[in-house]
FITOR-463880 format. One line per 3 residues: number of its first residue (from 0); for each residue x, y, z of C-alpha. Coordinates in steps of 0.05 Angstrom, whole numbers. Example, Ala and Ser with C-alpha at 12.3 -4.5 7.8 and 13.67 -1.06 7.14 Angstrom:
2
0> 246/-90/156 ~ 273/-21/143
//
This chain:
697
0> 123/3449/1767 ~ 64/3493/1749 ~ 78/3568/1755
3> 43/3608/1810 ~ 37/3682/1823 ~ 11/3727/1879
6> -40/3777/1854 ~ -29/3824/1911 ~ 46/3820/1925
9> 50/3895/1936 ~ 22/3927/1998 ~ 4/3898/2066
12> -21/3827/2071 ~ -92/3838/2096 ~ -152/3797/2079
15> -143/3728/2049 ~ -87/3726/1996 ~ -101/3674/1942
18> -50/3637/1900 ~ -75/3615/1832 ~ -41/3552/1806
21> -45/3542/1732 ~ -60/3469/1718 ~ -85/3448/1650
24> -144/3442/1640 ~ -168/3469/1708 ~ -143/3518/1759
27> -137/3502/1833 ~ -133/3551/1891 ~ -95/3547/1956
30> -107/3593/2015 ~ -41/3615/2045 ~ -63/3653/2106
33> -127/3677/2139 ~ -149/3747/2155 ~ -104/3786/2202
36> -129/3815/2268 ~ -129/3885/2237 ~ -183/3864/2189
39> -231/3857/2247 ~ -212/3922/2282 ~ -255/3966/2239
42> -263/4020/2291 ~ -188/4033/2295 ~ -176/4031/2220
45> -171/4097/2181 ~ -226/4110/2132 ~ -181/4107/2071
48> -148/4042/2092 ~ -217/4014/2107 ~ -243/4031/2037
51> -179/4004/2005 ~ -186/3939/2044 ~ -259/3933/2023
54> -240/3942/1950 ~ -185/3890/1955 ~ -231/3841/1990
57> -283/3852/1936 ~ -231/3838/1883 ~ -210/3775/1920
60> -282/3751/1925 ~ -291/3763/1850 ~ -230/3720/1835
63> -254/3665/1881 ~ -323/3664/1849 ~ -292/3663/1779
66> -247/3605/1797 ~ -305/3568/1829 ~ -345/3579/1766
69> -287/3554/1723 ~ -281/3492/1766 ~ -356/3478/1761
72> -351/3486/1685 ~ -294/3436/1684 ~ -336/3387/1724
75> -394/3395/1676 ~ -347/3385/1617 ~ -321/3321/1648
78> -392/3296/1661 ~ -409/3313/1589 ~ -349/3274/1563
81> -368/3215/1608 ~ -440/3214/1581 ~ -414/3219/1509
84> -367/3159/1522 ~ -425/3121/1554 ~ -469/3136/1495
87> -415/3112/1447 ~ -407/3047/1486 ~ -482/3035/1485
90> -484/3047/1410 ~ -427/2997/1400 ~ -464/2944/1441
93> -529/2953/1402 ~ -493/2956/1335 ~ -453/2893/1348
96> -517/2855/1366 ~ -478/2806/1410 ~ -518/2779/1469
99> -507/2727/1522 ~ -546/2678/1478 ~ -489/2680/1428
102> -438/2655/1478 ~ -414/2587/1455 ~ -383/2574/1523
105> -444/2593/1563 ~ -453/2548/1623 ~ -528/2557/1628
108> -578/2504/1607 ~ -613/2531/1545 ~ -683/2507/1565
111> -678/2537/1635 ~ -647/2600/1608 ~ -703/2610/1557
114> -758/2595/1608 ~ -729/2642/1659 ~ -721/2697/1607
117> -793/2687/1583 ~ -820/2694/1653 ~ -784/2760/1661
120> -811/2783/1594 ~ -882/2766/1615 ~ -874/2808/1678
123> -845/2865/1636 ~ -902/2867/1584 ~ -954/2860/1639
126> -923/2918/1677 ~ -922/2961/1614 ~ -996/2946/1602
129> -1014/2962/1674 ~ -974/3026/1672 ~ -1014/3049/1612
132> -1079/3035/1650 ~ -1055/3070/1712 ~ -1032/3133/1675
135> -1097/3138/1636 ~ -1139/3131/1699 ~ -1094/3178/1738
138> -1108/3234/1689 ~ -1182/3217/1690 ~ -1185/3232/1764
141> -1168/3167/1799 ~ -1121/3198/1850 ~ -1102/3153/1908
144> -1053/3156/1965 ~ -994/3109/1972 ~ -997/3053/1982
147> -1072/3041/1994 ~ -1124/3054/1942 ~ -1182/3095/1967
150> -1241/3051/1946 ~ -1290/3109/1945 ~ -1261/3125/1877
153> -1281/3057/1848 ~ -1351/3082/1833 ~ -1356/3153/1810
156> -1431/3160/1818 ~ -1491/3124/1848 ~ -1510/3101/1779
159> -1446/3066/1760 ~ -1382/3081/1723 ~ -1372/3136/1673
162> -1351/3096/1611 ~ -1326/3028/1588 ~ -1253/3045/1604
165> -1272/3061/1675 ~ -1313/2997/1680 ~ -1252/2956/1658
168> -1207/2991/1707 ~ -1258/2981/1763 ~ -1260/2906/1750
171> -1184/2905/1751 ~ -1182/2941/1818 ~ -1232/2892/1849
174> -1194/2832/1821 ~ -1129/2854/1850 ~ -1161/2870/1918
177> -1196/2803/1922 ~ -1148/2755/1888 ~ -1079/2785/1874
180> -1062/2825/1936 ~ -1071/2769/1989 ~ -1022/2719/1958
183> -973/2774/1939 ~ -976/2801/2010 ~ -964/2731/2038
186> -904/2720/1993 ~ -879/2789/2012 ~ -885/2775/2086
189> -851/2707/2077 ~ -791/2740/2041 ~ -788/2794/2095
192> -782/2741/2149 ~ -726/2706/2110 ~ -693/2774/2100
195> -695/2789/2175 ~ -667/2721/2193 ~ -610/2729/2144
198> -597/2800/2168 ~ -595/2774/2240 ~ -545/2721/2220
201> -501/2773/2187 ~ -505/2818/2248 ~ -484/2761/2293
204> -424/2747/2248 ~ -404/2820/2251 ~ -410/2820/2327
207> -366/2758/2329 ~ -314/2792/2285 ~ -316/2853/2331
210> -305/2809/2392 ~ -246/2775/2358 ~ -215/2843/2344
213> -230/2870/2413 ~ -199/2810/2448 ~ -144/2802/2394
216> -161/2729/2385 ~ -123/2691/2332 ~ -96/2620/2322
219> -26/2614/2350 ~ 19/2553/2335 ~ 55/2517/2390
222> 118/2554/2412 ~ 162/2494/2401 ~ 139/2489/2328
225> 160/2561/2316 ~ 226/2549/2352 ~ 238/2488/2310
228> 229/2528/2246 ~ 278/2581/2271 ~ 330/2528/2289
231> 346/2512/2217 ~ 348/2447/2177 ~ 339/2403/2239
234> 274/2436/2259 ~ 201/2420/2244 ~ 203/2412/2168
237> 155/2357/2147 ~ 151/2335/2075 ~ 103/2381/2037
240> 72/2369/1970 ~ 53/2433/1931 ~ 2/2427/1876
243> -17/2478/1822 ~ -75/2454/1780 ~ -84/2494/1716
246> -120/2491/1650 ~ -103/2536/1590 ~ -80/2593/1636
249> -20/2618/1598 ~ -29/2688/1626 ~ -10/2669/1697
252> 30/2604/1697 ~ 97/2639/1702 ~ 78/2679/1764
255> 49/2621/1803 ~ 105/2572/1786 ~ 157/2625/1803
258> 123/2640/1870 ~ 119/2568/1894 ~ 191/2554/1872
261> 213/2611/1916 ~ 179/2584/1978 ~ 226/2585/2038
264> 228/2511/2055 ~ 284/2460/2052 ~ 290/2434/1981
267> 293/2362/2005 ~ 227/2372/2042 ~ 184/2400/1986
270> 158/2371/1921 ~ 120/2414/1871 ~ 70/2385/1822
273> 47/2426/1762 ~ -19/2393/1743 ~ -31/2417/1672
276> -98/2400/1642 ~ -88/2447/1582 ~ -112/2423/1514
279> -76/2480/1479 ~ -8/2456/1452 ~ 23/2526/1459
282> 5/2530/1532 ~ 31/2460/1545 ~ 98/2478/1513
285> 105/2542/1552 ~ 90/2509/1619 ~ 137/2450/1605
288> 193/2498/1590 ~ 180/2538/1653 ~ 182/2474/1695
291> 246/2452/1662 ~ 278/2519/1675 ~ 265/2512/1750
294> 288/2440/1749 ~ 354/2466/1723 ~ 355/2512/1783
297> 353/2452/1829 ~ 279/2457/1849 ~ 243/2391/1862
300> 187/2403/1811 ~ 150/2356/1764 ~ 103/2367/1705
303> 40/2324/1698 ~ -9/2325/1640 ~ -71/2281/1637
306> -91/2247/1573 ~ -162/2234/1598 ~ -185/2299/1629
309> -246/2277/1668 ~ -273/2311/1730 ~ -245/2381/1719
312> -203/2406/1778 ~ -226/2350/1825 ~ -205/2297/1775
315> -139/2331/1765 ~ -123/2333/1839 ~ -148/2261/1849
318> -103/2236/1794 ~ -43/2272/1823 ~ -54/2244/1893
321> -50/2174/1863 ~ 25/2182/1847 ~ 70/2134/1885
324> 115/2189/1913 ~ 57/2223/1948 ~ 58/2172/2004
327> 123/2204/2028 ~ 88/2271/2040 ~ 51/2290/2103
330> 18/2355/2079 ~ -6/2383/2013 ~ -11/2457/1996
333> -57/2476/1938 ~ -54/2540/1896 ~ -95/2559/1836
336> -57/2583/1774 ~ -64/2657/1790 ~ -42/2653/1863
339> 25/2680/1886 ~ 43/2657/1956 ~ 96/2695/1994
342> 162/2659/2009 ~ 144/2649/2083 ~ 75/2619/2068
345> 93/2548/2091 ~ 130/2574/2152 ~ 68/2611/2174
348> 17/2555/2161 ~ 50/2487/2172 ~ 69/2500/2246
351> -5/2501/2264 ~ -7/2425/2250 ~ 47/2407/2301
354> 19/2374/2364 ~ -52/2387/2337 ~ -68/2319/2308
357> -142/2337/2299 ~ -127/2397/2252 ~ -139/2377/2180
360> -136/2443/2144 ~ -101/2511/2151 ~ -131/2564/2105
363> -101/2632/2088 ~ -141/2692/2063 ~ -138/2721/1994
366> -115/2790/1973 ~ -122/2818/1903 ~ -71/2850/1857
369> -125/2881/1812 ~ -177/2903/1863 ~ -174/2976/1838
372> -176/2959/1764 ~ -249/2979/1752 ~ -315/2985/1788
375> -329/2911/1783 ~ -264/2891/1817 ~ -276/2942/1872
378> -345/2913/1887 ~ -317/2842/1887 ~ -264/2864/1937
381> -319/2887/1984 ~ -354/2820/1980 ~ -292/2778/1989
384> -263/2821/2044 ~ -327/2808/2084 ~ -324/2734/2067
387> -254/2725/2095 ~ -252/2777/2150 ~ -320/2760/2179
390> -349/2694/2155 ~ -286/2651/2150 ~ -252/2681/2211
393> -313/2677/2257 ~ -330/2606/2236 ~ -257/2585/2243
396> -249/2615/2313 ~ -316/2593/2344 ~ -334/2530/2304
399> -268/2504/2276 ~ -305/2495/2210 ~ -313/2534/2146
402> -316/2520/2072 ~ -248/2507/2041 ~ -234/2561/1989
405> -202/2512/1941 ~ -134/2546/1941 ~ -84/2580/1988
408> -93/2524/2039 ~ -53/2467/2068 ~ -85/2399/2080
411> -62/2342/2123 ~ -60/2285/2073 ~ -87/2237/2125
414> -150/2281/2132 ~ -160/2279/2057 ~ -154/2204/2054
417> -200/2190/2114 ~ -253/2237/2084 ~ -255/2199/2018
420> -208/2242/1976 ~ -227/2286/1919 ~ -294/2271/1886
423> -318/2295/1818 ~ -392/2294/1835 ~ -400/2371/1840
426> -367/2434/1814 ~ -348/2455/1886 ~ -299/2399/1903
429> -268/2445/1956 ~ -333/2452/1995 ~ -347/2378/1985
432> -282/2354/2018 ~ -289/2406/2073 ~ -359/2381/2093
435> -338/2308/2091 ~ -276/2323/2133 ~ -319/2361/2183
438> -365/2301/2189 ~ -304/2258/2205 ~ -286/2304/2263
441> -228/2343/2232 ~ -218/2416/2254 ~ -200/2475/2210
444> -156/2536/2224 ~ -165/2602/2188 ~ -107/2651/2187
447> -132/2721/2173 ~ -62/2751/2177 ~ -32/2705/2124
450> -49/2731/2054 ~ -40/2701/1986 ~ -46/2747/1926
453> -89/2730/1866 ~ -136/2761/1815 ~ -211/2775/1813
456> -247/2773/1746 ~ -243/2839/1710 ~ -300/2827/1660
459> -373/2817/1677 ~ -376/2755/1631 ~ -321/2720/1671
462> -350/2741/1738 ~ -420/2718/1718 ~ -395/2649/1700
465> -355/2644/1764 ~ -415/2662/1806 ~ -459/2613/1769
468> -411/2557/1788 ~ -403/2581/1860 ~ -478/2582/1871
471> -501/2520/1834 ~ -448/2475/1865 ~ -469/2483/1938
474> -541/2463/1920 ~ -515/2400/1885 ~ -473/2385/1946
477> -531/2397/1994 ~ -575/2345/1959 ~ -518/2295/1961
480> -493/2308/2032 ~ -559/2316/2069 ~ -567/2241/2084
483> -495/2236/2107 ~ -503/2297/2153 ~ -566/2268/2185
486> -532/2200/2197 ~ -465/2230/2220 ~ -443/2219/2292
489> -435/2293/2308 ~ -472/2339/2356 ~ -541/2366/2341
492> -512/2436/2341 ~ -462/2418/2286 ~ -518/2386/2244
495> -560/2449/2253 ~ -502/2493/2233 ~ -488/2452/2171
498> -560/2444/2147 ~ -593/2510/2166 ~ -537/2561/2170
501> -483/2536/2123 ~ -528/2510/2067 ~ -599/2535/2072
504> -591/2605/2099 ~ -526/2627/2065 ~ -530/2587/2001
507> -604/2580/1985 ~ -645/2632/2023 ~ -599/2691/2008
510> -605/2688/1931 ~ -678/2668/1935 ~ -704/2727/1976
513> -656/2777/1944 ~ -682/2763/1875 ~ -755/2750/1893
516> -764/2808/1941 ~ -727/2864/1906 ~ -734/2844/1832
519> -804/2814/1830 ~ -846/2830/1891 ~ -825/2903/1898
522> -843/2923/1826 ~ -907/2883/1829 ~ -930/2919/1892
525> -928/2983/1852 ~ -983/2955/1808 ~ -1019/2920/1865
528> -1014/2974/1918 ~ -1059/2936/1966 ~ -999/2891/1980
531> -951/2933/2021 ~ -876/2930/2025 ~ -853/2976/2082
534> -800/3029/2069 ~ -754/3000/2123 ~ -750/2935/2082
537> -734/2973/2018 ~ -684/3023/2046 ~ -662/3022/2119
540> -644/2949/2132 ~ -610/2938/2064 ~ -569/3002/2076
543> -550/2977/2146 ~ -529/2909/2119 ~ -489/2941/2064
546> -455/2985/2116 ~ -436/2922/2156 ~ -412/2886/2094
549> -366/2944/2076 ~ -333/2950/2145 ~ -277/2901/2130
552> -258/2944/2069 ~ -263/3015/2097 ~ -230/3046/2036
555> -290/3024/1996 ~ -341/3066/2033 ~ -352/3113/1972
558> -379/3051/1936 ~ -431/3032/1987 ~ -491/3051/1943
561> -464/3018/1879 ~ -448/2956/1922 ~ -520/2952/1948
564> -549/2959/1878 ~ -499/2911/1846 ~ -513/2856/1897
567> -587/2859/1880 ~ -569/2858/1806 ~ -526/2796/1814
570> -584/2761/1849 ~ -611/2743/1779 ~ -550/2701/1763
573> -546/2672/1833 ~ -620/2653/1835 ~ -615/2620/1767
576> -553/2581/1788 ~ -585/2560/1854 ~ -646/2532/1818
579> -600/2495/1768 ~ -561/2463/1825 ~ -621/2447/1868
582> -659/2410/1813 ~ -598/2380/1779 ~ -605/2417/1713
585> -552/2410/1659 ~ -515/2475/1672 ~ -501/2456/1744
588> -448/2406/1724 ~ -410/2448/1674 ~ -343/2479/1694
591> -316/2542/1660 ~ -246/2565/1679 ~ -247/2637/1703
594> -209/2682/1654 ~ -145/2712/1682 ~ -108/2775/1660
597> -39/2757/1688 ~ -27/2817/1733 ~ 33/2812/1779
600> 39/2836/1850 ~ 94/2885/1870 ~ 128/2831/1910
603> 128/2784/1851 ~ 160/2835/1806 ~ 213/2850/1858
606> 230/2776/1866 ~ 236/2768/1791 ~ 285/2826/1789
609> 326/2802/1849 ~ 329/2729/1831 ~ 356/2716/1761
612> 364/2645/1734 ~ 434/2618/1746 ~ 438/2586/1678
615> 394/2571/1619 ~ 372/2505/1591 ~ 428/2467/1556
618> 413/2431/1491 ~ 346/2462/1477 ~ 316/2463/1408
621> 343/2516/1360 ~ 304/2581/1360 ~ 257/2555/1413
624> 247/2623/1444 ~ 227/2653/1378 ~ 179/2596/1365
627> 146/2605/1432 ~ 140/2680/1421 ~ 108/2670/1353
630> 59/2619/1380 ~ 41/2662/1439 ~ 31/2723/1395
633> -14/2682/1349 ~ -56/2658/1407 ~ -63/2728/1435
636> -87/2754/1368 ~ -139/2699/1365 ~ -161/2714/1437
639> -168/2789/1422 ~ -213/2773/1362 ~ -258/2729/1406
642> -261/2780/1463 ~ -319/2828/1463 ~ -373/2858/1507
645> -444/2831/1505 ~ -515/2851/1518 ~ -547/2810/1574
648> -620/2800/1559 ~ -646/2780/1628 ~ -612/2839/1662
651> -637/2886/1608 ~ -709/2861/1614 ~ -708/2869/1689
654> -680/2939/1681 ~ -741/2959/1640 ~ -787/2924/1689
657> -759/2963/1748 ~ -759/3029/1711 ~ -831/3017/1691
660> -848/3003/1764 ~ -812/3067/1785 ~ -855/3107/1737
663> -917/3075/1768 ~ -893/3092/1839 ~ -894/3166/1820
666> -970/3163/1813 ~ -977/3143/1886 ~ -921/3189/1910
669> -879/3133/1941 ~ -813/3169/1949 ~ -767/3116/1976
672> -796/3062/1931 ~ -788/3107/1871 ~ -715/3124/1883
675> -698/3051/1899 ~ -732/3025/1836 ~ -702/3080/1793
678> -630/3069/1815 ~ -638/2993/1816 ~ -666/2997/1746
681> -606/3039/1723 ~ -560/2988/1756 ~ -592/2931/1717
684> -587/2974/1654 ~ -513/2985/1662 ~ -500/2912/1676
687> -545/2890/1619 ~ -505/2933/1571 ~ -440/2906/1601
690> -415/2974/1623 ~ -392/2955/1693 ~ -329/2914/1680
693> -273/2910/1629 ~ -289/2948/1566 ~ -264/2919/1500
696> -253/2971/1446
//
């Protein structure tokens, strides 16, 4: 414990005694007691005592100021160290020369990627050229108020312009007034309308979530189903199939297999399928051995490996459902390779099916073991907390429909079969089966109080690829499902909800206006000031929406500004993905498995400690454990060599575009626009240099 000492231990305790606690490298102060009543009775205090008290108080104040100054110096030192580290990271990125174009596993179509990047570069060079014009004319006397140019400055005298440069700038001003401002203003107004509609939708969802909390509404299973579970082996224990599809995920296979093998369900009523699509022999060996270990423990678990690996995850699940023994199962629970369900997962989800023959899906929410790992994981936690707490819960309570999250859910096998089973036509097979089941009349139940722990991507590269898949897939599905939705025998309201709210508003309009309005139109209005973008669009409504988004994760309130900026930054990837999916470009059909780090939850670690294997495999190959360890170490070394941070060219180009526009906004004294463009540009810069997620040294 750090030593402490009282500077004024002798004498009476008047004034505010201060304890100085020595903590390397800084000091901290703690006030022990406030001024006594005698300190305020100046009239009754002798003159000598009064002078002595004043001297002591002055000494105390001096110490307080010195300690404050020392703390401020410590903060400045920390900031200096942070900037030095940041500068070193930037130098490493530039020196390595690795960009997103070098990624061999990139899931973006090269033609689309190049065209999109070239468009951004055109905007960037044009903005730099215009900024040069604007600065030159500003210093020559063309002062105008924001955001409208005062046209009396166009002609400086009755006889014409002063020189050729002024003549060129005059022509530019007239061109933008006559030809550029009207279409830009129209596009701006159009995006503002979309923005307001989407904000209204989000507000309604938040009000619905507030109503659910106020009335304490939640799905409750039938009482006899719960009683049957509590009655023991003779209760409601239908046959459940548990599936874990995985592909080259050696970091997490042990945790997920161990978690499902510890599910509290009669062993005769559960069958576990490990659906391994790995093409890495080491990973296959490790997973096989883990499955065999649990088979030796008496768990009903099987290992399946496909020779022909078509259709990604959907093909894997479709192949597994074709096994002959599946016909004996009534329900199927699906978990991705990094998910760790609690032992009571089935007991809290399966009872919702009893005596509810129209319920086809019960979905649990996700929680994250690595949500505090870095800034990127914290921002993802905000997004996903809103998705589950608000979107999924409200749609589940009021509409009995939401998009299946692909994992941590239990399906009625009859609902899967009637809906056509798993299809490989898109990269969002979970959303596909959910829409088709909804069109067949099946209802969904979302359980906000049942959590299943998993991971979020810790690197920007992995998160970017995940978001590309999540935003291109829905557009593929929309094109394929639209005729079926129109022909379906469901109510007009359900058709409206599917077409306008579920697909168009939340999957297409959101990335479109977010990218177009804040990354293109806003910087362009700085150079065409006749097209106005009101301050409430730039600041007040986005801040309000960010505040609503962060409510389900109240501990994340300190990150509200980074969250707002990062969401706009991610709009580049989401917009690109949306276009790829909508127009069936090559990258829309490519699946990239999200990289996992293999972090365990506290509960998982406790269960591993408490439950030891009863016996080991008999008759295994000699030195098998050593061979596995050597192979795993070799694979990890190869992975470390391949792992590195990159420079993202699109994000970097947009950073310079926004920073250029912020410099232009200074000329017209547009305060809110300047600060938004400045911080948004810095956000793009940090993401473009890959400084927001996992850092590889």
